[in-house]
KEDRENTI-617852 format. One record per residue (C-alpha): residue in one letter; residue number from 1; x, y, z. Coordinates in Angstrom, 2 decimals. Example, Ala and Ser with C-alpha at 12.3 -4.5 7.8 and 13.67 -1.06 7.14 Angstrom:
<sites>
<site><residu>a</residu><num>1</num><px>12.30</px><py>-4.50</py><pz>7.80</pz></site>
<site><residu>s</residu><num>2</num><px>13.67</px><py>-1.06</py><pz>7.14</pz></site>
</sites>
This chain:
<sites>
<site><residu>x</residu><num>1</num><px>92.32</px><py>65.18</py><pz>-38.95</pz></site>
<site><residu>x</residu><num>2</num><px>89.56</px><py>65.46</py><pz>-41.59</pz></site>
<site><residu>x</residu><num>3</num><px>88.91</px><py>69.14</py><pz>-40.96</pz></site>
<site><residu>x</residu><num>4</num><px>90.72</px><py>72.16</py><pz>-42.31</pz></site>
<site><residu>x</residu><num>5</num><px>90.36</px><py>75.75</py><pz>-41.20</pz></site>
<site><residu>x</residu><num>6</num><px>88.09</px><py>77.92</py><pz>-43.32</pz></site>
<site><residu>x</residu><num>7</num><px>91.01</px><py>80.30</py><pz>-43.85</pz></site>
<site><residu>x</residu><num>8</num><px>92.88</px><py>77.53</py><pz>-45.68</pz></site>
<site><residu>x</residu><num>9</num><px>90.12</px><py>77.58</py><pz>-48.32</pz></site>
<site><residu>x</residu><num>10</num><px>90.71</px><py>81.24</py><pz>-49.14</pz></site>
<site><residu>x</residu><num>11</num><px>92.16</px><py>80.38</py><pz>-52.62</pz></site>
<site><residu>x</residu><num>12</num><px>88.72</px><py>79.06</py><pz>-53.62</pz></site>
<site><residu>x</residu><num>13</num><px>87.22</px><py>82.50</py><pz>-53.10</pz></site>
<site><residu>x</residu><num>14</num><px>89.75</px><py>83.94</py><pz>-55.54</pz></site>
<site><residu>x</residu><num>15</num><px>88.42</px><py>81.89</py><pz>-58.49</pz></site>
<site><residu>x</residu><num>16</num><px>86.64</px><py>84.16</py><pz>-60.94</pz></site>
<site><residu>x</residu><num>17</num><px>82.86</px><py>83.99</py><pz>-60.62</pz></site>
<site><residu>x</residu><num>18</num><px>82.83</px><py>81.71</py><pz>-57.58</pz></site>
<site><residu>x</residu><num>19</num><px>80.24</px><py>82.29</py><pz>-54.89</pz></site>
<site><residu>x</residu><num>20</num><px>80.74</px><py>80.30</py><pz>-51.71</pz></site>
<site><residu>x</residu><num>21</num><px>77.91</px><py>78.90</py><pz>-49.62</pz></site>
<site><residu>x</residu><num>22</num><px>78.35</px><py>77.10</py><pz>-46.34</pz></site>
<site><residu>x</residu><num>23</num><px>76.44</px><py>73.90</py><pz>-45.66</pz></site>
<site><residu>x</residu><num>24</num><px>78.34</px><py>73.41</py><pz>-42.39</pz></site>
<site><residu>x</residu><num>25</num><px>76.42</px><py>72.85</py><pz>-39.18</pz></site>
<site><residu>x</residu><num>26</num><px>77.75</px><py>72.44</py><pz>-35.67</pz></site>
<site><residu>x</residu><num>27</num><px>80.85</px><py>73.86</py><pz>-33.98</pz></site>
<site><residu>x</residu><num>28</num><px>82.92</px><py>74.26</py><pz>-37.15</pz></site>
<site><residu>x</residu><num>29</num><px>80.34</px><py>76.67</py><pz>-38.58</pz></site>
<site><residu>x</residu><num>30</num><px>81.57</px><py>79.26</py><pz>-36.06</pz></site>
<site><residu>x</residu><num>31</num><px>84.52</px><py>79.92</py><pz>-38.39</pz></site>
<site><residu>x</residu><num>32</num><px>82.10</px><py>81.88</py><pz>-40.59</pz></site>
<site><residu>x</residu><num>33</num><px>81.70</px><py>84.62</py><pz>-38.00</pz></site>
<site><residu>x</residu><num>34</num><px>83.61</px><py>86.57</py><pz>-39.09</pz></site>
<site><residu>x</residu><num>35</num><px>84.90</px><py>84.89</py><pz>-42.26</pz></site>
<site><residu>x</residu><num>36</num><px>88.60</px><py>85.19</py><pz>-43.09</pz></site>
<site><residu>x</residu><num>37</num><px>89.65</px><py>88.54</py><pz>-44.56</pz></site>
<site><residu>x</residu><num>38</num><px>89.03</px><py>88.54</py><pz>-48.31</pz></site>
<site><residu>x</residu><num>39</num><px>86.53</px><py>85.69</py><pz>-48.22</pz></site>
<site><residu>x</residu><num>40</num><px>82.79</px><py>86.04</py><pz>-48.61</pz></site>
<site><residu>x</residu><num>41</num><px>80.67</px><py>83.04</py><pz>-47.63</pz></site>
<site><residu>x</residu><num>42</num><px>76.89</px><py>82.89</py><pz>-47.43</pz></site>
<site><residu>x</residu><num>43</num><px>75.81</px><py>80.66</py><pz>-44.54</pz></site>
<site><residu>x</residu><num>44</num><px>72.66</px><py>78.82</py><pz>-45.62</pz></site>
<site><residu>x</residu><num>45</num><px>72.85</px><py>75.93</py><pz>-43.15</pz></site>
<site><residu>x</residu><num>46</num><px>71.03</px><py>77.52</py><pz>-40.19</pz></site>
<site><residu>x</residu><num>47</num><px>67.72</px><py>77.06</py><pz>-42.01</pz></site>
<site><residu>x</residu><num>48</num><px>68.27</px><py>73.35</py><pz>-42.63</pz></site>
<site><residu>x</residu><num>49</num><px>65.98</px><py>71.07</py><pz>-40.64</pz></site>
<site><residu>x</residu><num>50</num><px>67.37</px><py>67.78</py><pz>-41.95</pz></site>
<site><residu>x</residu><num>51</num><px>69.44</px><py>66.13</py><pz>-44.69</pz></site>
<site><residu>x</residu><num>52</num><px>66.62</px><py>66.63</py><pz>-47.18</pz></site>
<site><residu>x</residu><num>53</num><px>67.16</px><py>70.39</py><pz>-46.86</pz></site>
<site><residu>x</residu><num>54</num><px>70.89</px><py>69.89</py><pz>-47.35</pz></site>
<site><residu>x</residu><num>55</num><px>70.24</px><py>67.74</py><pz>-50.42</pz></site>
<site><residu>x</residu><num>56</num><px>67.96</px><py>70.42</py><pz>-51.87</pz></site>
<site><residu>x</residu><num>57</num><px>70.70</px><py>73.03</py><pz>-51.47</pz></site>
<site><residu>x</residu><num>58</num><px>73.30</px><py>70.71</py><pz>-53.02</pz></site>
<site><residu>x</residu><num>59</num><px>71.04</px><py>70.13</py><pz>-56.02</pz></site>
<site><residu>x</residu><num>60</num><px>71.05</px><py>73.88</py><pz>-56.71</pz></site>
<site><residu>x</residu><num>61</num><px>74.84</px><py>74.20</py><pz>-56.79</pz></site>
<site><residu>x</residu><num>62</num><px>77.31</px><py>73.74</py><pz>-59.65</pz></site>
<site><residu>x</residu><num>63</num><px>79.79</px><py>71.83</py><pz>-57.51</pz></site>
<site><residu>x</residu><num>64</num><px>80.53</px><py>70.92</py><pz>-53.90</pz></site>
<site><residu>x</residu><num>65</num><px>83.82</px><py>71.26</py><pz>-52.06</pz></site>
<site><residu>x</residu><num>66</num><px>84.01</px><py>69.36</py><pz>-48.81</pz></site>
<site><residu>x</residu><num>67</num><px>86.21</px><py>67.51</py><pz>-46.42</pz></site>
<site><residu>x</residu><num>68</num><px>85.29</px><py>63.87</py><pz>-45.79</pz></site>
<site><residu>x</residu><num>69</num><px>81.93</px><py>64.32</py><pz>-44.09</pz></site>
<site><residu>x</residu><num>70</num><px>78.22</px><py>63.71</py><pz>-44.59</pz></site>
<site><residu>x</residu><num>71</num><px>77.94</px><py>66.55</py><pz>-47.13</pz></site>
<site><residu>x</residu><num>72</num><px>80.64</px><py>64.98</py><pz>-49.33</pz></site>
<site><residu>x</residu><num>73</num><px>78.90</px><py>61.61</py><pz>-49.25</pz></site>
<site><residu>x</residu><num>74</num><px>75.45</px><py>63.12</py><pz>-49.86</pz></site>
<site><residu>x</residu><num>75</num><px>76.67</px><py>65.25</py><pz>-52.78</pz></site>
<site><residu>x</residu><num>76</num><px>78.36</px><py>62.23</py><pz>-54.35</pz></site>
<site><residu>x</residu><num>77</num><px>75.25</px><py>60.10</py><pz>-53.91</pz></site>
<site><residu>x</residu><num>78</num><px>73.26</px><py>62.82</py><pz>-55.66</pz></site>
<site><residu>x</residu><num>79</num><px>75.71</px><py>62.72</py><pz>-58.58</pz></site>
<site><residu>x</residu><num>80</num><px>76.90</px><py>66.28</py><pz>-58.01</pz></site>
<site><residu>x</residu><num>81</num><px>80.51</px><py>67.12</py><pz>-59.01</pz></site>
<site><residu>x</residu><num>82</num><px>82.25</px><py>66.93</py><pz>-55.65</pz></site>
<site><residu>x</residu><num>83</num><px>85.80</px><py>67.93</py><pz>-54.74</pz></site>
<site><residu>x</residu><num>84</num><px>86.74</px><py>66.07</py><pz>-51.55</pz></site>
<site><residu>x</residu><num>85</num><px>89.65</px><py>67.02</py><pz>-49.31</pz></site>
<site><residu>x</residu><num>86</num><px>91.01</px><py>63.97</py><pz>-47.54</pz></site>
<site><residu>x</residu><num>87</num><px>93.41</px><py>63.42</py><pz>-44.66</pz></site>
<site><residu>x</residu><num>88</num><px>96.58</px><py>61.42</py><pz>-45.14</pz></site>
<site><residu>x</residu><num>89</num><px>94.79</px><py>58.33</py><pz>-43.80</pz></site>
<site><residu>x</residu><num>90</num><px>91.25</px><py>58.59</py><pz>-45.18</pz></site>
<site><residu>x</residu><num>91</num><px>88.15</px><py>56.51</py><pz>-44.57</pz></site>
<site><residu>x</residu><num>92</num><px>87.91</px><py>53.25</py><pz>-46.55</pz></site>
<site><residu>x</residu><num>93</num><px>85.41</px><py>54.76</py><pz>-49.04</pz></site>
<site><residu>x</residu><num>94</num><px>88.10</px><py>56.96</py><pz>-50.50</pz></site>
<site><residu>x</residu><num>95</num><px>90.60</px><py>54.37</py><pz>-51.74</pz></site>
<site><residu>x</residu><num>96</num><px>93.90</px><py>55.38</py><pz>-53.30</pz></site>
<site><residu>x</residu><num>97</num><px>93.85</px><py>57.53</py><pz>-56.39</pz></site>
<site><residu>x</residu><num>98</num><px>91.99</px><py>60.60</py><pz>-57.52</pz></site>
<site><residu>x</residu><num>99</num><px>88.62</px><py>58.94</py><pz>-58.03</pz></site>
<site><residu>x</residu><num>100</num><px>86.26</px><py>56.78</py><pz>-56.00</pz></site>
<site><residu>x</residu><num>101</num><px>84.92</px><py>53.48</py><pz>-57.32</pz></site>
<site><residu>x</residu><num>102</num><px>81.58</px><py>54.25</py><pz>-55.61</pz></site>
<site><residu>x</residu><num>103</num><px>81.28</px><py>57.91</py><pz>-56.51</pz></site>
<site><residu>x</residu><num>104</num><px>82.11</px><py>58.65</py><pz>-60.16</pz></site>
<site><residu>x</residu><num>105</num><px>81.49</px><py>62.40</py><pz>-59.74</pz></site>
<site><residu>x</residu><num>106</num><px>84.03</px><py>62.74</py><pz>-56.92</pz></site>
<site><residu>x</residu><num>107</num><px>87.55</px><py>64.06</py><pz>-57.28</pz></site>
<site><residu>x</residu><num>108</num><px>89.84</px><py>63.33</py><pz>-54.35</pz></site>
<site><residu>x</residu><num>109</num><px>92.60</px><py>65.50</py><pz>-52.91</pz></site>
<site><residu>x</residu><num>110</num><px>94.76</px><py>63.80</py><pz>-50.27</pz></site>
<site><residu>x</residu><num>111</num><px>97.26</px><py>65.18</py><pz>-47.85</pz></site>
<site><residu>x</residu><num>112</num><px>100.83</px><py>64.02</py><pz>-48.47</pz></site>
<site><residu>x</residu><num>113</num><px>101.67</px><py>65.04</py><pz>-44.91</pz></site>
<site><residu>x</residu><num>114</num><px>99.20</px><py>64.71</py><pz>-42.06</pz></site>
<site><residu>x</residu><num>115</num><px>97.37</px><py>67.94</py><pz>-41.20</pz></site>
<site><residu>x</residu><num>116</num><px>98.95</px><py>69.89</py><pz>-44.10</pz></site>
<site><residu>x</residu><num>117</num><px>96.27</px><py>71.10</py><pz>-46.52</pz></site>
<site><residu>x</residu><num>118</num><px>98.32</px><py>73.44</py><pz>-48.72</pz></site>
<site><residu>x</residu><num>119</num><px>99.09</px><py>71.07</py><pz>-51.59</pz></site>
<site><residu>x</residu><num>120</num><px>95.65</px><py>69.39</py><pz>-51.79</pz></site>
<site><residu>x</residu><num>121</num><px>93.92</px><py>72.79</py><pz>-51.72</pz></site>
<site><residu>x</residu><num>122</num><px>96.23</px><py>74.15</py><pz>-54.43</pz></site>
<site><residu>x</residu><num>123</num><px>95.42</px><py>71.16</py><pz>-56.68</pz></site>
<site><residu>x</residu><num>124</num><px>91.70</px><py>71.40</py><pz>-55.90</pz></site>
<site><residu>x</residu><num>125</num><px>91.67</px><py>75.13</py><pz>-56.66</pz></site>
<site><residu>x</residu><num>126</num><px>93.25</px><py>74.56</py><pz>-60.08</pz></site>
<site><residu>x</residu><num>127</num><px>90.85</px><py>71.71</py><pz>-60.90</pz></site>
<site><residu>x</residu><num>128</num><px>87.78</px><py>73.62</py><pz>-59.68</pz></site>
<site><residu>x</residu><num>129</num><px>88.80</px><py>76.65</py><pz>-61.70</pz></site>
<site><residu>x</residu><num>130</num><px>89.17</px><py>74.51</py><pz>-64.84</pz></site>
<site><residu>x</residu><num>131</num><px>85.88</px><py>72.71</py><pz>-64.15</pz></site>
<site><residu>x</residu><num>132</num><px>83.96</px><py>75.96</py><pz>-63.74</pz></site>
<site><residu>x</residu><num>133</num><px>85.54</px><py>77.48</py><pz>-66.86</pz></site>
<site><residu>x</residu><num>134</num><px>84.48</px><py>74.38</py><pz>-68.80</pz></site>
<site><residu>x</residu><num>135</num><px>81.00</px><py>74.54</py><pz>-67.24</pz></site>
<site><residu>x</residu><num>136</num><px>80.65</px><py>78.02</py><pz>-68.65</pz></site>
<site><residu>x</residu><num>137</num><px>81.08</px><py>76.57</py><pz>-72.14</pz></site>
<site><residu>x</residu><num>138</num><px>78.33</px><py>74.03</py><pz>-71.54</pz></site>
<site><residu>x</residu><num>139</num><px>80.60</px><py>71.04</py><pz>-70.99</pz></site>
<site><residu>x</residu><num>140</num><px>81.49</px><py>68.84</py><pz>-68.05</pz></site>
<site><residu>x</residu><num>141</num><px>84.37</px><py>66.93</py><pz>-69.59</pz></site>
<site><residu>x</residu><num>142</num><px>85.97</px><py>64.43</py><pz>-67.29</pz></site>
<site><residu>x</residu><num>143</num><px>82.89</px><py>64.02</py><pz>-65.11</pz></site>
</sites>
């Protein structure tokens, strides 16, 4: 219940100037081949040997979008702006609200209805778009 289909993230690829990179390993990475129509994603995970390689890639990115998984936790621990998609009943680390008491750079997007990602992805897309527009002006207000 923590995973969404790659096709549900298509709105992220429509944000001006966004380039998507996949850090996904394992069976879910198969969704990249081929990617959904209209979505371009560069798969950089196959070259990762360990979490240090993943952390290095995260450090080079402006922001991370992830479901509740190891990448979300690693990005937050590294202080990277992280947009986390959460199931209706998330793990204890992601208390109620839009922020995490442990991860100040995380923004949380919860399902209102189990397995329905439309609303959280719509909110995340708007927030990511605003964040990236602000980043272009040299600011990171709210982070």
